[in-house]
N, C-alpha and C positions, 0 to 999 in steps of 0.2 A: 555471302562475302566470308565469310571466317576465313576459309583459306588465303584468301588478296592481307586479310589483314596479319595470320603469322606470316606469311613470306616479305611480306611486309617491315614486319615487325624481327624475321631470320636475318634480315640483308642485312636490317639498322643495324646487329645483335653482332655480327659478320667485320661489319665497316668502323665498330665501335673498337670490336676487337684487334683490327688492323690497321686502325690507329693510336690505339693503346701499347705494338708492337714498334707501330717507327719510332714513339715520342720514347719509350723504353731504351728501346737499343740507341736512340740518338743520345739522349741524358747519358746511359753508363760511357758511351764513348769517349762524352768532355770530361765525363767524370777519369778516365782513367789514363784520357790524353791528356789532364790538368793536373793529376795525385799519382800517375808511377811512379813506385821508386826509379830513382835515376839510374841509367848507365853507368856498370863500373866496370873499366879497363887497366893490365898487365899488360908486361913487356918486357918476355924473355930471348934468350938464344939457344937456337941449334943448328948444332956445324956453324955450316956456313951460314944462317939462313935467322933472321930477324922478328917472332912470334908475336903478335897480338894481340892479347884474348880478351874477349869485351862480357862480361854478363849483365845479359841484358835484365835482369831480375823480374821481378812476379806483380801481380796485380796488387791493388790497394786491400793487405790483410789478408790478401793469397796465401800458399806457399809455395806450389811449385806451377813451372812452365817450363812447355819444351818447344823448339821450335825445331819445325820439319821441314823450309825447304825456302827456297832464294832466287827471284826472280833477276833480269837484269837493269832494271831501276831498281835492286839495291830494298826489292820489298819483302819482309821474314815473316811467311804466312809461318803458325804455332798457337798450340794449346795455351790454356793456363786455368787456373781455377781462382776463384774469390775469394771474400772472410765465412760468407756460407756454403765453401764448395762447390758453388757451384760453377758448372764449366764456360767456356766461351774460346772464344776465336780472336784473338790477337792481329793487326796486322804492325810488324815493330820498320820502322826504316833505321835501311844500313848506321846511314852513314851519322844519326843523332843518339839512334841507339832509344830512341820517343815511340812510346803507343804514337801509331796516326789513323788508325782503326779497328772498328770490329765486324768481322764475318758473322754472320747468321746463323743459327745450330737451330733455330725450328726450321721445316716442321721435326727435325730429329731430335734428338736426346744429348748424343758427343759424337757427333761425328768427327774426322782427323782428314785435316788436309796432308796431300803424298806432294800436292806438286802446284805449282801460281806458274802462271805464262806472263809477259812483258805485256800484256793486256790489264790484268788482272784478274783473270780466272782459274780457279780453283781444279782441283778435283781428288777427291779422296773415297774414303767408306766408316763410315760408321758398324760397328761392331756391334752385334746381337746378342747379348750372351754372352761376350769374351770370342764371339767370332767360328764356336764353336758351327755352329748351324747355320745360321743366321744373320743378313748386313744388307747394307745395304751400300749403291752405290752413288755418290755425289758429284754436284756440279751446282759451280760457285759464279754468279756473273758477276763484272767489273765492280759492281754496284753491291757485293757480298751478300746481296739474296743464294740461299738454298733449296735446291728443287732434285728429285730420287729421277734419278736418270732409269729409260725404259728397260725393261726386262729382253729375251731372245724373243723374236713372234714366237705366234705360235704356244707360247709358255701358258700356266693357267696362274689369269690376272688376282689368285692370294698368293700360291705359291714363287711367280717368276719377280717380282721386285722386291722381297728379301733373299734374294740368291743370287748378287748381285754386286759385285768390288768395281771401283775405278779408282784406277793406282798410274797413272801420267796425262798429260793434255801440253799439246805445241801451243804452240803460236799464232796457227788457223784455229784454235776452239777445240781439237778433234781429240776427245781423249779414248784411252784403251785401259783392258780392264779384262775383267773375270762372269762368266757368266752363264747357270745354271741350266743345258735341258729341259724338256719336259720332259724326255723318256723314262721311263722304271728306274734309268743305272741314273741317270739326272749329273751326267757328266761334268767338269769346269771349260768349257770353248772359250779360248782366246775373242775377247772383240776389239772393236771399232765404233765406236758412235760417233754422227759426223755431225750432229749434235745433239744437244738436250732432249729434244722429241721425239728421236725417231727411233726405232728399234736397234741396236745394232747391227756390225757387218761382221757376221761368223767366219773371223781367219782360219780355224779347222784345227786339226792336226798332223804333231808332227808324224805319229803312225799309233798299230796300237801299242793302247799301255795293258802287260800282264795281265792287273788288278785291275782295273778301271783306263776308259780314255779319258786325259786328263793336258787341257795347256792353259795358260795363264799370260796377258800380256800384264808391263810394267812400265817399259819406257816408248813411246814418239819424238819424234824430233818432224824438224817443219818441212821435209823432205813428203813426211806420211811414211817412212820407213816405221820399223816397230821390231822392239826384244818383250824375250817373252820365256817363259821354258816348259817343258812338256814332256809326256810321258813317250816312249820308248822301247815297246817292252817292258820289261824289271827298271830300268834305268832313267833318270830323269836331263835333259838335255836341253840348255842355251838355245832359242833359236832366233833367225830372222829373218819378217815378216817383209815382201816388197814386193809390189806388182803382181800383189795373186801369191806370190811363192813362199811356203813357209822352206828358212835353210839348217838345217841341222848344224851348227855352232861347232861340234864337234865337242872335245874334249885334249887335256896335253896330255902327250904320253907317257905311256902306264899312267894315266888316269881312265876311268870310264861315266863321268857324270858331270855337268858343265851344270850352271844356271847365270843369265844373263840379267841383268838389274835397271840399263840406261844404256843411252847411246846419247851423242852430240852431233851436229851437222854435219860432218866433216867425216864421215866415216870412222867413226871409233866405237866399240863395244866394250865397256864393263859388266863386269859379274866375275866367279867364280868357280874353280874344277877342283874337284873333291875341297880341300883344305887350302887350297893356296887362287889369290886373288891374278888374274890373267884378262888380257884384254885382247881384245880381237877386230882386227882395220880391213877395212875392205874399199870399195873404188866408189866415190856414191855415185858418180857417172857409169859407169860397168856393167850392167843389168845382171851379165855371164860372174860378175866378179865372184870369186871365192872367196872367204873370210878368213883370215887368219890367226892363229893363236898366239898368245908368249904371257907369259907369265913375270908376275911381277915381283920382285922383292918382297918377302918377310918381313918387316923391322926385326931386326936385331933382338932376339931376350921375350918372341912370341913364338906363337904357335902356324897361329893362321892369321889372316885379314878378308874380310870382306868389302868391297867396293862396296859405295853405293849411289854415285852419281861420278859426272863429268862436264866438265866446258869445253866449246870450244877448240881451248887453245891447248887441250889435253892434258888438262890438270885433273887427277882422280882424287875426289875424299873416301875412305870410311872406316874402319876401323881394324885395329888389329888387340887379339888376345893368348890368353896360356893358361893353363888351370894355373898359376900361379900369382899370372899380374891380369888384374879388371883390363876392360877397352878401354885403349886409345885411341883418339881422335887419331886419325893418319890423312896425311896429304901422299900422294905419287907427283911429285916433280919430274919431270926430266925423265923417267922411268924409276926416281930416285926417292925414297919413304923417307917422309918427314915426324917426327913422331911431335907431336902439336900439346901432348900432356897432360894434366888436368888440372885445375885448376885448383890452387894454393887450397888445404883442406880438405879436397874433393876423394875419389878416390875410382871415378870413372870418367870418360867422355865419351862423345861416338860423335861422327861429322857425316848428315845425312846429304848437305846441300852445299852445290860451289856457281856460283854465274860466273858471265865473264870478265869483271871485273876480280877476280879472285877473293871475292868475300863468300867464304866461309860458313856456315851456320849449322848447326847440333844445338848436344844436350848433353850435360854433364856435372856432378853434384858438387855443390860447394861448401866450403868453412864454412863450420859450428849450427846447420840442420842437414847434414847430408840429402836434401831431397833434389832432386831434378828441378834443374834451372835453365831457361833459352842462353843456349853459348856461341856466341863468333866468332873465326879466326881471320888475321888479312897475316901475308904473308913475307919479307919484303927481303931483300939481300942484306947480309950483318954487317959491321963492321965499316958503317960509313961507304959499303960501298953503293957503285952505281950500277940500279940493275939496268940491263939493256935495253935500247925503244923496243917492242917489241912490234913485225911487220902486223899489219889490219890482216885479217880473215874476212873476204865478204862469202857473198850467197848469193846464188842469184836464183831463185825458180818461179818456174812456169807455172801461170794461174789460171790459165786459157789452152785450148785448143794451137797443137803445137804444126800443123797439119794444115795450111787454109789454100787457098785459093787467092790466086794476086788480086790487092786490093782489098784485102783483110786482114785483121788487125791482132796482133797480140798484145797480154797484157803478163809482166811481171812484180814481182814483190823480189826485192832488190834488199839486200840488208849487211850487216858486218858487224866484226868484233874484234873490240882492241883494249882492251886495261888503262895505255895510254891517255894520254887528254891529247884534246882535237886541238883546234878546227880539222876536217880534214873533206880532201877535193874528191867527186866521185866522175868515172865516166863507163856510163854503160854502152858498151861498141855491140851496136846490132848487126853488125856483120856487111850490112847488105852498103858499106863507107857515110853510113851514118850516126852518129853517136849520140846521146844522149847525156850532159856533163854538168856539175853542177855542185856545191861547199854547203857543209849538214856540220853540226857544235855536238853533237850526242850520235855517238855509235847505237846499233841497234838497225829498224827497220828504214829504208828513204822515204818518205812520203814525198809522193805529188812527183808521183812518175806516170806519164801519160801512157796507152794504148801507143806501141807505134805501128806506123800499116805499113809494108811490105807492097813495094808495086812492079817488083821485078820476079821472075819464074824464078829459082833457081836451090841451092840448096845453100842454110847464112846460118854462125853460129853466133850466139850472140855472147859476151861474155861482160863478166862487171870488176872494174879496177878500181882499190880505192885507195889514193895517199897520206898519210901523214903529215905532221906539221915539221918532221924532219925527215923526211923526204921519201921516208919506206913504203914502198908501197906492196898490196898484196893481189894475185888476181882467182877470180870465184871460176869456180867449176864455169862449165861451157853451155849452151840451150843451143841445139841444134829446130829451127825453123824451115819446112818445107815449104814452098810456095807454086803449085802447078797451077 
């Protein structure tokens, strides 16, 4: 019976270890929440804009923190060290600047979350030995538990899991990134995970690479559209993947390369062409729509700029730099750049995320230690000017088949963004003469919308209208339902 004793003993050790980790995490979170250095803010004017910058600080005894991403609930994900130089993954509240929780690092060593969705799930990558050859894609549940993402089907059980990267996650929990295959050349493929346990979907390549085939995905919106980069001969080009097809985004006139970094739910992609910041626009409801490129202005005094994120209102953030100027965080609003500057006494800043409330996060140095601190910015009209009321931006997505028999039903995900305060009223017109109406106090996904039963044969167009408290109304894309 020795084998049974060993199993029970091992199981007991495993349970004790799991309990120890849980207690350690709870204690650490409680300690940090109670003792983290208070956030400090400064306000200054840049042209017609008032900028408020907030230093989110560091963990007790720590020296470095970085903000990586922010969701529409105002939860900021990042990294920080403590007094023993151990790495942690704090979650800050954008409204108070306080640390409100910690995501798990174990079973990894130093994973970095790159995106956080509105459910609190995250995706990111752990670099092993500097990310030169080994890396692991990581998914975090809404409870902060970390899991390794599976490799492409058919890869070696040892090789595959340490050749995976994760970069983006949408509000449905779909994750995108890259994974090497098991062939002798081991090219990187852009991939999409439907969940943390299933091998990813291979999104393919733009074409043949001159030196090696390559594609990698960096962003995914709530419609399941994906952007990233791929090799095309000797060039690197940004791509849009939708409905099983990878589309070459092209480059600016006179340029030959491009990179796509992120996209929103309204058909706007951000990236760069050579050294220049660019956006691409496409029609989300038109499968044959060709994305159209447009250059964003580089701020005066800078040589180049790199967008990194975009919200549903078209605000773009990133950074700009020049040989004689360290990087500065930049916001492009209404197509015009706003230099967010640096913290007094610091020397650089970069912006990595923005939510639909206009809260911007990133990293910069601060006075006194020249070490990285997690930063947040908000930008409003200066000089006592009144910021115009913003029209809500609704979005409607089918979550079931839209080709049904009479008597069948269709399910949808209805959501909207609005940086202004509510409450809001909504009307979901199903296209058959009926509608679902209601009121909500928070922007985001509208809960409680039941499946709709279609009782007549025909083609129907469903759409969502959101009206804010000042009477401004926004209308969503339409969903075509065919009933036979």
